[in-house]
LOBA-584225 format. One record per residue (C-alpha): x, y, z; residue number from 0. Coordinates in Angstrom, 2 decimals. Example, Ala and Ser with C-alpha at 12.3 -4.5 7.8 and 13.67 -1.06 7.14 Angstrom:
ATOM         x         y         z   seq
ATOM     12.30     -4.50      7.80     0
ATOM     13.67     -1.06      7.14     1
//
This chain:
ATOM         x         y         z   seq
ATOM     97.04     93.21     98.64     0
ATOM     98.87     96.31     99.60     1
ATOM    102.60     97.00     99.42     2
ATOM    104.11     99.61    101.70     3
ATOM    107.57    101.02    100.95     4
ATOM    108.99     98.01     99.19     5
ATOM    112.35     99.66     98.85     6
ATOM    112.56    100.60    102.51     7
ATOM    112.56     98.79    105.83     8
ATOM    108.76     98.78    106.08     9
ATOM    107.06     95.39    105.69    10
ATOM    105.54     94.52    102.35    11
ATOM    101.89     94.83    103.30    12
ATOM    100.00     91.62    102.65    13
ATOM     96.56     90.64    101.60    14
ATOM     95.30     89.32    100.01    15
ATOM     90.13     80.15     93.93    16
ATOM     86.06     72.17     93.50    17
ATOM     86.25     69.88     91.51    18
ATOM     82.71     70.12     90.17    19
ATOM     80.17     68.98     92.74    20
ATOM     77.57     66.41     91.79    21
ATOM     74.74     68.61     93.00    22
ATOM     72.06     66.22     91.83    23
ATOM     73.45     63.76     94.37    24
ATOM     73.64     66.52     96.94    25
ATOM     69.94     67.13     96.60    26
ATOM     69.13     63.42     96.75    27
ATOM     71.56     62.18     99.38    28
ATOM     72.38     65.32    101.33    29
ATOM     76.09     65.34    100.46    30
ATOM     78.47     66.07     97.56    31
ATOM     80.24     63.32     95.61    32
ATOM     83.37     63.52     93.47    33
ATOM     82.65     63.14     89.77    34
ATOM     85.52     60.72     89.45    35
ATOM     83.23     58.10     91.00    36
ATOM     80.65     58.52     88.23    37
ATOM     80.66     57.15     84.68    38
ATOM     81.30     59.90     82.12    39
ATOM     77.76     60.26     80.75    40
ATOM     76.22     60.12     84.23    41
ATOM     78.68     62.76     85.36    42
ATOM     77.69     65.06     82.50    43
ATOM     74.04     64.71     83.49    44
ATOM     75.02     65.51     87.09    45
ATOM     76.72     68.71     85.94    46
ATOM     73.59     69.74     84.04    47
ATOM     71.53     69.11     87.18    48
ATOM     74.08     71.08     89.20    49
ATOM     73.50     74.17     87.07    50
ATOM     69.75     73.93     87.65    51
ATOM     70.29     73.24     91.36    52
ATOM     72.45     76.27     92.07    53
ATOM     70.72     78.80     89.77    54
ATOM     67.08     78.17     90.62    55
ATOM     65.37     80.89     92.63    56
ATOM     66.07     80.47     96.31    57
ATOM     62.91     80.25     98.41    58
ATOM     64.03     78.56    101.63    59
ATOM     66.15     80.72    103.92    60
ATOM     67.68     78.80    106.77    61
ATOM     69.03     81.81    108.68    62
ATOM     66.25     84.35    108.06    63
ATOM     64.58     85.70    111.21    64
ATOM     63.36     88.98    112.60    65
ATOM     66.88     89.68    113.84    66
ATOM     68.65     88.80    110.60    67
ATOM     66.08     90.28    108.18    68
ATOM     67.71     93.75    108.13    69
ATOM     70.91     92.13    106.83    70
ATOM     69.29     90.16    103.98    71
ATOM     70.73     90.94    100.54    72
ATOM     68.08     90.81     97.81    73
ATOM     70.27     91.76     94.85    74
ATOM     73.68     93.05     93.85    75
ATOM     74.22     95.44     90.94    76
ATOM     75.57     93.74     87.79    77
ATOM     75.07     90.26     89.26    78
ATOM     72.52     88.89     86.81    79
ATOM     71.48     85.66     88.51    80
ATOM     69.98     84.49     91.77    81
ATOM     72.32     85.23     94.67    82
ATOM     70.86     82.59     96.89    83
ATOM     70.60     83.27    100.60    84
ATOM     72.96     86.12    101.48    85
ATOM     73.37     88.62    104.30    86
ATOM     75.69     91.56    104.96    87
ATOM     76.13     94.61    107.14    88
ATOM     77.76     95.96    110.29    89
ATOM     77.82     94.21    113.68    90
ATOM     79.23     95.89    116.82    91
ATOM     82.26     94.56    118.62    92
ATOM     80.70     95.62    121.92    93
ATOM     76.92     95.23    122.05    94
ATOM     76.20     98.71    123.32    95
ATOM     78.87    100.55    121.33    96
ATOM     78.07    101.25    117.69    97
ATOM     81.18    103.38    117.23    98
ATOM     83.30    100.27    116.51    99
ATOM     81.73     97.74    114.15   100
ATOM     82.98     95.10    111.72   101
ATOM     81.45     94.55    108.29   102
ATOM     80.58     91.05    107.04   103
ATOM     79.09     89.14    104.13   104
ATOM     77.53     85.78    104.98   105
ATOM     76.57     83.19    102.36   106
ATOM     75.06     79.89    103.56   107
ATOM     76.02     76.84    101.56   108
ATOM     74.06     76.14     98.38   109
ATOM     74.44     72.44     99.09   110
ATOM     73.05     70.33    101.87   111
ATOM     72.81     72.28    105.16   112
ATOM     75.80     71.93    107.44   113
ATOM     76.26     73.08    111.03   114
ATOM     79.59     74.81    110.46   115
ATOM     80.97     78.27    109.68   116
ATOM     84.09     78.87    107.60   117
ATOM     85.50     82.34    108.24   118
ATOM     87.60     84.04    105.53   119
ATOM     89.99     86.91    106.24   120
ATOM     92.15     88.87    103.82   121
ATOM     95.40     90.38    105.04   122
ATOM     97.21     93.64    104.47   123
ATOM     97.24     94.56    107.28   124
ATOM     94.15     96.61    106.44   125
ATOM     92.96     94.84    103.28   126
ATOM     89.28     94.09    102.81   127
ATOM     87.89     90.56    102.75   128
ATOM     85.50     91.76    100.05   129
ATOM     88.39     90.97     97.70   130
ATOM     88.14     87.32     98.69   131
ATOM     84.35     87.45     98.41   132
ATOM     84.36     88.96     94.88   133
ATOM     87.50     87.52     93.30   134
ATOM     88.53     84.36     95.12   135
ATOM     86.10     81.95     96.80   136
ATOM     82.68     83.61     96.77   137
ATOM     79.41     82.49     95.16   138
ATOM     80.33     84.48     92.05   139
ATOM     83.58     86.03     90.83   140
ATOM     84.49     89.18     88.95   141
ATOM     88.05     88.61     87.83   142
ATOM     90.26     91.37     86.38   143
ATOM     89.77     91.81     82.65   144
ATOM     86.19     90.50     82.58   145
ATOM     83.03     92.43     81.75   146
ATOM     80.65     91.04     84.36   147
ATOM     80.73     88.61     87.30   148
ATOM     80.05     84.94     86.64   149
ATOM     79.07     82.05     88.86   150
ATOM     82.05     80.47     90.58   151
ATOM     82.12     76.73     89.89   152
ATOM     84.67     76.36     92.68   153
ATOM     83.00     78.54     95.28   154
ATOM     83.54     77.50     98.86   155
ATOM     79.79     77.86     99.46   156
ATOM     79.39     74.66     97.48   157
ATOM     80.69     72.92    100.59   158
ATOM     80.13     75.12    103.62   159
ATOM     78.63     78.29    105.09   160
ATOM     81.13     81.11    104.53   161
ATOM     81.57     84.34    106.49   162
ATOM     83.79     87.09    105.04   163
ATOM     84.77     89.77    107.56   164
ATOM     86.42     93.18    107.16   165
ATOM     88.72     93.29    110.17   166
ATOM     90.40     94.75    112.15   167
ATOM     88.78     98.16    112.67   168
ATOM     90.04    100.46    109.93   169
ATOM     89.66     97.83    107.19   170
ATOM     87.21     98.04    104.27   171
ATOM     83.68     98.88    105.42   172
ATOM     84.41     98.41    109.13   173
ATOM     83.98    101.57    111.17   174
ATOM     85.77    103.04    114.16   175
ATOM     89.19    104.32    115.11   176
ATOM     91.96    101.71    115.21   177
ATOM     93.23    101.07    118.73   178
ATOM     95.10     97.77    118.45   179
ATOM     98.81     97.41    119.12   180
ATOM     98.86     93.61    118.94   181
ATOM     97.29     90.54    117.35   182
ATOM     95.95     89.60    120.78   183
ATOM     93.82     92.77    120.87   184
ATOM     92.59     92.21    117.32   185
ATOM     91.65     88.63    118.20   186
ATOM     89.68     89.76    121.23   187
ATOM     87.74     92.23    119.09   188
ATOM     86.93     89.47    116.61   189
ATOM     85.79     87.03    119.30   190
ATOM     83.34     89.61    120.67   191
ATOM     82.06     90.51    117.19   192
ATOM     81.64     86.84    116.30   193
ATOM     79.44     86.03    119.29   194
ATOM     77.26     89.06    118.60   195
ATOM     77.01     87.96    114.97   196
ATOM     76.00     84.41    115.96   197
ATOM     73.24     85.71    118.20   198
ATOM     71.74     87.65    115.27   199
ATOM     71.62     84.51    113.11   200
ATOM     70.59     82.08    115.85   201
ATOM     73.74     80.00    115.55   202
ATOM     74.90     77.68    118.31   203
ATOM     77.04     74.55    118.43   204
ATOM     78.47     75.03    114.96   205
ATOM     81.92     73.79    113.99   206
ATOM     84.21     76.75    113.33   207
ATOM     87.01     76.96    110.74   208
ATOM     89.19     80.07    110.44   209
ATOM     90.84     80.71    107.07   210
ATOM     92.67     83.48    105.28   211
ATOM     95.73     84.52    103.33   212
ATOM     98.84     86.66    103.47   213
ATOM     99.00     88.90    106.55   214
ATOM     96.03     86.85    107.77   215
ATOM     98.75     84.29    108.40   216
ATOM     98.97     86.26    111.64   217
ATOM     95.24     86.92    112.07   218
ATOM     94.18     83.27    111.58   219
ATOM     96.37     81.68    114.32   220
ATOM     95.77     84.44    116.85   221
ATOM     92.01     84.48    116.32   222
ATOM     91.91     80.67    116.38   223
ATOM     93.87     80.62    119.64   224
ATOM     91.53     83.22    121.14   225
ATOM     88.54     81.09    120.14   226
ATOM     90.11     78.10    121.89   227
ATOM     90.77     80.17    124.98   228
ATOM     87.05     80.94    125.31   229
ATOM     86.41     77.27    126.23   230
ATOM     82.82     77.67    125.02   231
ATOM     81.79     74.93    122.59   232
ATOM     78.39     76.53    122.11   233
ATOM     79.85     79.55    120.32   234
ATOM     83.53     78.75    119.77   235
ATOM     83.91     75.13    118.70   236
ATOM     87.10     75.42    116.61   237
ATOM     87.77     72.44    114.33   238
ATOM     90.54     73.70    112.06   239
ATOM     92.35     76.54    110.36   240
ATOM     93.89     77.35    106.97   241
ATOM     96.38     80.03    105.94   242
ATOM     97.59     80.65    102.39   243
ATOM    100.94     82.32    101.62   244
ATOM    101.05     83.38    105.24   245
ATOM    103.26     85.72    107.26   246
ATOM    104.04     83.25    110.06   247
ATOM    107.77     83.42    110.73   248
ATOM    110.78     85.74    110.55   249
ATOM    109.33     87.73    107.71   250
ATOM    112.08     89.80    106.12   251
ATOM    114.97     87.34    106.35   252
ATOM    113.35     83.90    106.23   253
ATOM    110.22     84.47    104.14   254
ATOM    111.71     86.96    101.66   255
ATOM    115.44     87.61    101.51   256
ATOM    116.88     84.09    101.93   257
ATOM    114.65     82.35     99.34   258
ATOM    114.62     85.15     96.74   259
ATOM    117.53     84.03     94.56   260
ATOM    116.42     80.36     94.38   261
ATOM    112.96     81.62     93.31   262
ATOM    114.56     83.63     90.49   263
ATOM    116.80     80.75     89.44   264
ATOM    113.90     78.30     89.24   265
ATOM    111.83     80.81     87.22   266
ATOM    114.58     82.37     85.11   267
ATOM    112.40     82.39     81.99   268
ATOM    109.80     84.57     83.73   269
ATOM    112.26     87.15     85.04   270
ATOM    114.36     87.38     81.87   271
ATOM    117.55     88.58     83.59   272
ATOM    120.84     88.49     81.67   273
ATOM    123.72     86.20     82.56   274
ATOM    125.77     88.82     84.38   275
ATOM    122.90     89.80     86.69   276
ATOM    122.09     86.15     87.39   277
ATOM    125.75     85.60     88.27   278
ATOM    125.67     88.62     90.58   279
ATOM    122.60     87.25     92.36   280
ATOM    124.22     83.83     92.80   281
ATOM    127.31     85.47     94.27   282
ATOM    125.28     87.57     96.73   283
ATOM    123.16     84.58     97.70   284
ATOM    126.36     82.88     98.80   285
ATOM    128.30     85.81    100.29   286
ATOM    125.32     87.10    102.29   287
ATOM    124.89     83.71    103.96   288
ATOM    121.53     82.84    102.43   289
ATOM    122.83     79.74    100.67   290
ATOM    124.28     78.26    103.86   291
ATOM    121.14     79.14    105.80   292
ATOM    118.88     77.27    103.37   293
ATOM    121.23     74.29    103.03   294
ATOM    121.38     73.99    106.81   295
ATOM    117.78     74.58    107.85   296
ATOM    115.63     73.53    104.88   297
ATOM    116.30     69.92    105.77   298
ATOM    114.10     67.08    107.04   299
ATOM    114.20     66.69    109.95   300
ATOM    115.71     70.09    110.79   301
ATOM    119.00     70.21    112.75   302
ATOM    117.61     72.58    115.37   303
ATOM    116.04     75.99    115.80   304
ATOM    117.09     78.68    113.38   305
ATOM    119.06     81.66    114.69   306
ATOM    117.20     84.96    114.85   307
ATOM    118.33     87.02    111.87   308
ATOM    117.87     90.73    112.49   309
ATOM    118.21     92.78    109.33   310
ATOM    119.79     96.22    109.73   311
ATOM    118.25     97.94    106.75   312
ATOM    120.58    100.93    106.96   313
ATOM    123.66     98.73    106.45   314
ATOM    122.37     95.70    104.58   315
ATOM    123.51     97.08    101.21   316
ATOM    123.63     94.54     98.41   317
ATOM    122.36     91.78    100.69   318
ATOM    118.88     93.18    100.16   319
ATOM    118.51     90.84     97.19   320
ATOM    114.71     91.05     97.36   321
ATOM    114.63     94.74     96.43   322
ATOM    117.50     94.25     93.98   323
ATOM    115.41     91.66     92.10   324
ATOM    112.27     93.77     92.40   325
ATOM    113.89     96.86     90.85   326
ATOM    115.54     94.93     88.02   327
ATOM    112.30     93.06     87.24   328
ATOM    110.54     96.40     86.73   329
ATOM    113.29     97.57     84.38   330
ATOM    112.43     94.64     82.12   331
ATOM    108.69     94.35     82.76   332
ATOM    106.91     97.55     83.87   333
ATOM    103.87     95.45     84.77   334
ATOM    105.81     93.04     87.00   335
ATOM    103.60     91.76     89.81   336
ATOM    105.03     90.48     93.08   337
ATOM    101.83     88.58     93.70   338
ATOM    102.04     86.62     90.44   339
ATOM    105.44     86.78     88.78   340
ATOM    104.32     85.69     85.24   341
ATOM    102.16     88.84     84.90   342
ATOM    102.91     90.91     81.78   343
ATOM    101.53     94.11     80.22   344
ATOM     98.92     95.27     79.54   345
ATOM     97.39     95.48     82.99   346
ATOM     93.81     94.25     83.10   347
ATOM     91.03     96.51     84.30   348
ATOM     89.97     95.46     87.77   349
ATOM     86.67     96.45     89.38   350
ATOM     88.55     96.70     92.68   351
ATOM     91.20     98.97     91.08   352
ATOM     94.01     96.82     92.41   353
ATOM     95.19     94.14     89.97   354
ATOM     98.12     92.50     91.72   355
ATOM    100.60     94.83     93.34   356
ATOM     99.94     97.79     91.04   357
ATOM     97.00    100.05     91.76   358
ATOM     95.29    100.68     88.43   359
ATOM     91.88    101.73     87.20   360
ATOM     91.05    103.24     83.79   361
ATOM     89.73    106.79     83.63   362
ATOM     86.01    106.78     84.27   363
ATOM     85.93    103.34     85.84   364
ATOM     84.15    102.78     89.14   365
ATOM     85.47    100.82     92.09   366
ATOM     82.70     98.27     92.61   367
ATOM     82.37     98.39     96.38   368
ATOM     82.55    102.19     96.44   369
ATOM     79.48    102.56     94.23   370
ATOM     76.45    104.00     96.03   371
ATOM     74.11    101.33     94.62   372
ATOM     76.41     98.54     95.80   373
ATOM     76.68    100.05     99.27   374
ATOM     72.88    100.24     99.51   375
ATOM     72.47     96.62     98.42   376
ATOM     75.04     95.42    100.98   377
ATOM     73.80     97.62    103.86   378
ATOM     77.29     99.11    103.93   379
ATOM     78.04    102.55    105.44   380
ATOM     77.43    105.12    102.70   381
ATOM     79.90    107.61    104.17   382
ATOM     82.89    105.22    104.03   383
ATOM     85.13    105.43    100.98   384
ATOM     85.90    101.79    100.29   385
ATOM     89.33    100.80     99.09   386
ATOM     90.82     97.36     98.86   387
ATOM     93.58     98.27    101.31   388
ATOM     93.63    101.03    103.89   389
ATOM     96.00    103.96    103.42   390
ATOM     96.27    104.28    107.20   391
ATOM     97.70    101.76    109.62   392
ATOM     95.18     99.55    111.41   393
ATOM     97.63     99.39    114.31   394
ATOM     98.74    102.23    116.57   395
ATOM    102.23    102.72    117.95   396
ATOM    105.70    103.40    116.68   397
ATOM    106.18    100.19    114.76   398
ATOM    106.67     96.60    115.78   399
ATOM    108.77     93.74    114.46   400
ATOM    106.42     92.83    111.60   401
ATOM    104.32     95.87    110.76   402
ATOM    103.32     99.28    112.00   403
ATOM    102.28     98.78    115.61   404
ATOM    101.95     95.00    115.53   405
ATOM    104.17     93.91    118.41   406
ATOM    102.97     90.31    118.63   407
ATOM    105.25     87.29    118.45   408
ATOM    105.46     85.35    115.22   409
ATOM    102.68     82.72    115.05   410
ATOM    105.16     79.83    114.84   411
ATOM    106.37     80.64    118.35   412
ATOM    103.18     79.77    120.24   413
ATOM     99.70     80.32    118.79   414
ATOM    100.04     78.27    115.60   415
ATOM    101.34     75.18    117.46   416
ATOM     98.50     75.65    119.96   417
ATOM     95.91     75.55    117.17   418
ATOM     97.50     72.52    115.49   419
ATOM     97.64     70.55    118.72   420
ATOM     94.04     71.40    119.62   421
ATOM     92.49     70.54    116.25   422
ATOM     94.97     68.35    114.31   423
ATOM     93.41     69.99    111.26   424
ATOM     95.53     72.92    110.09   425
ATOM     96.58     73.61    106.50   426
ATOM     99.42     75.93    105.50   427
ATOM     99.98     76.50    101.79   428
ATOM    102.03     78.59     99.38   429
ATOM    101.82     79.37     95.67   430
ATOM    105.04     78.94     93.68   431
ATOM    104.50     82.10     91.59   432
ATOM    104.30     84.29     94.70   433
ATOM    107.25     86.59     95.44   434
ATOM    105.66     88.44     98.36   435
ATOM    105.68     85.30    100.50   436
ATOM    108.01     82.74     98.92   437
ATOM    107.29     79.01     99.13   438
ATOM    110.67     77.99    100.54   439
ATOM    110.42     80.79    103.10   440
ATOM    107.14     79.46    104.42   441
ATOM    108.51     75.92    104.53   442
ATOM    111.59     77.22    106.36   443
ATOM    109.26     78.81    108.91   444
ATOM    107.49     75.50    109.45   445
ATOM    110.88     73.85    109.99   446
ATOM    111.48     76.35    112.79   447
ATOM    108.22     75.48    114.61   448
ATOM    107.72     72.85    117.31   449
ATOM    104.33     71.16    117.54   450
ATOM    103.09     67.87    118.92   451
ATOM    106.48     66.98    120.30   452
ATOM    108.83     67.57    117.37   453
ATOM    110.55     70.42    115.54   454
ATOM    109.44     70.77    111.92   455
ATOM    108.54     68.06    109.44   456
ATOM    110.51     64.87    109.95   457
ATOM    110.37     63.85    106.28   458
ATOM    110.54     65.86    103.08   459
ATOM    107.23     66.88    101.44   460
ATOM    106.96     65.06     98.11   461
ATOM    103.51     63.47     97.73   462
ATOM    101.92     64.93     94.56   463
ATOM     98.53     66.58     94.32   464
ATOM     97.15     64.95     91.18   465
ATOM     93.97     66.56     89.87   466
ATOM     92.42     63.84     87.71   467
ATOM     88.75     64.84     87.76   468
ATOM     87.91     66.62     84.49   469
ATOM     86.06     69.92     84.28   470
ATOM     83.03     68.25     82.78   471
ATOM     80.91     71.38     82.64   472
ATOM     83.03     72.49     79.67   473
ATOM     83.28     69.10     77.94   474
ATOM     80.53     69.63     75.36   475
ATOM     81.76     73.08     74.35   476
ATOM     85.32     71.86     73.96   477
ATOM     84.22     68.88     71.88   478
ATOM     82.13     71.06     69.57   479
ATOM     85.22     73.13     68.81   480
ATOM     87.43     70.11     68.21   481
ATOM     89.43     70.72     71.39   482
ATOM     89.10     67.29     72.92   483
ATOM     91.39     66.90     75.89   484
ATOM     90.96     70.43     77.25   485
ATOM     88.18     69.05     79.42   486
ATOM     90.58     66.65     81.09   487
ATOM     92.57     66.59     84.27   488
ATOM     95.10     69.24     85.25   489
ATOM     97.61     66.65     86.35   490
ATOM    100.20     67.19     89.08   491
ATOM     99.38     70.61     90.54   492
ATOM    101.34     70.61     93.76   493
ATOM    102.76     68.80     96.76   494
ATOM    100.93     67.72     99.93   495
ATOM    102.46     66.57    103.18   496
ATOM    100.76     65.76    106.52   497
ATOM    102.49     65.29    109.86   498
ATOM    101.14     65.51    113.40   499
ATOM     98.05     67.58    112.61   500
ATOM     99.59     69.93    110.02   501
ATOM     98.97     69.69    106.26   502
ATOM    101.47     71.49    104.02   503
ATOM    100.52     72.23    100.39   504
ATOM    102.76     73.68     97.71   505
ATOM    100.62     74.88     94.80   506
ATOM    102.15     74.91     91.36   507
ATOM    101.47     77.81     88.97   508
ATOM     99.71     79.83     91.65   509
ATOM    100.29     83.38     92.71   510
ATOM     99.62     84.89     96.13   511
ATOM     95.82     84.53     96.06   512
ATOM     95.45     80.77     95.68   513
ATOM     91.63     80.55     95.39   514
ATOM     91.90     83.02     92.49   515
ATOM     94.84     81.52     90.61   516
ATOM     94.27     77.80     91.26   517
ATOM     90.64     77.39     92.34   518
ATOM     90.48     73.64     91.79   519
ATOM     93.47     73.08     94.05   520
ATOM     92.06     75.45     96.66   521
ATOM     88.71     73.66     96.62   522
ATOM     90.51     70.41     97.44   523
ATOM     92.37     72.08    100.29   524
ATOM     89.04     73.21    101.74   525
ATOM     87.57     69.73    101.36   526
ATOM     90.42     68.38    103.45   527
ATOM     90.07     71.11    106.07   528
ATOM     86.36     70.35    106.48   529
ATOM     87.22     66.68    106.98   530
ATOM     85.38     65.65    103.81   531
ATOM     88.52     63.79    102.72   532
ATOM     91.68     62.52    104.36   533
ATOM     94.05     63.58    101.61   534
ATOM     94.10     66.21     98.89   535
//
């Protein structure tokens, strides 16, 4: 969740959580069931059984063997409950070359066994997927401002086996010197690593799902396309992909500059700008051509391909409305967070030392993954100083169109359509409180992509995501305190739209990291991706 030179021409570096599962039914019938299908009292009993089911001491290890035993995680410091079956460590990209290795954490599902792997990648470029593991969709979460980690009711391991990977080389606990100049090279490294990893855990003929967020909006399509290109169902049977708040199109113009002013106007109470500044923004939005661009191309169906908009940062002047808004927001709110625009002071202590877009850790605080005891428990390299996002570029070269050294084409041009057409199970989503990747910018990018015979969505996304299932695990506590109703449904929490293999989700009240900010919505997205349901 790194930001590089926000006020310059350099790309904003990107990174960066079920409805409650009826685990008693999972144990009995081998599958999860939505609580909405159960009477209230029966559902409450199911939740009680779920707690027992997921916290009892794990004794059966599906993936434990002589090869995988060195990777087994027996404990994690400050995690005061049974981890379940968990593995982590380094795996080489090339079998006989230990100088370049990627770090992983693997957690098999705590539900009924499934022959599938869901891969999670954070972005950056150069941001560690341990952030996703610890604060988004892992078995437990340690959110900013909390004293200890707690079990994650909406963990993705409720549904599937999850593999978090620090990639490319130069990210997190991975080791080696970065050599990549393109997404194609990074994808090839991952494909090699992944087969070596599968051989360690005796995995064959599993369904593969590739997921991630932010700059992983580039990683996910390229890696997915590389998996398809292997034409090897035994090790590379891709069934779908998911990318949250993703860098998929013309980044600076389409995904940031053009939609900035409408974002501010629709969230005026959060920014708190005065009337004169709002009027200035509206004027620039029009005079710089952003208003016409949106009115023309954010239509359904789109009128045609969007023109390439090259931003000359040396001469853009006041048309750089993104930085104009960013600077003014900080004048009003010194704790303003691009990743979640409602954020206010004081900043919360974060065990990863990176709450939102502002690096912060109190004096004397430890960064969790850089602790020696944590490194030992995870079989991580002791001589690597872990940070959430790398200070050095994970690409080499003099700078490409999207980031330092990344010369690859935008995913919407080829690889993302290829993945959609091959799987008909791809989800792209955006959180409405995200200013790093703005919702309308991502939707504009989709409207500039051709897949399965047509350009963009042919009809406007408008079907609501209505979360009706109550959080029953809190019902008794709420009732005891007289707060009846707080255990109920969230209501309309977004928009879903499916056409020709692509599911679009707009997530209300979510910042950049959707599994963190809206875990119930994210859990539903995953359920759809895994083909557990046909709508969200």
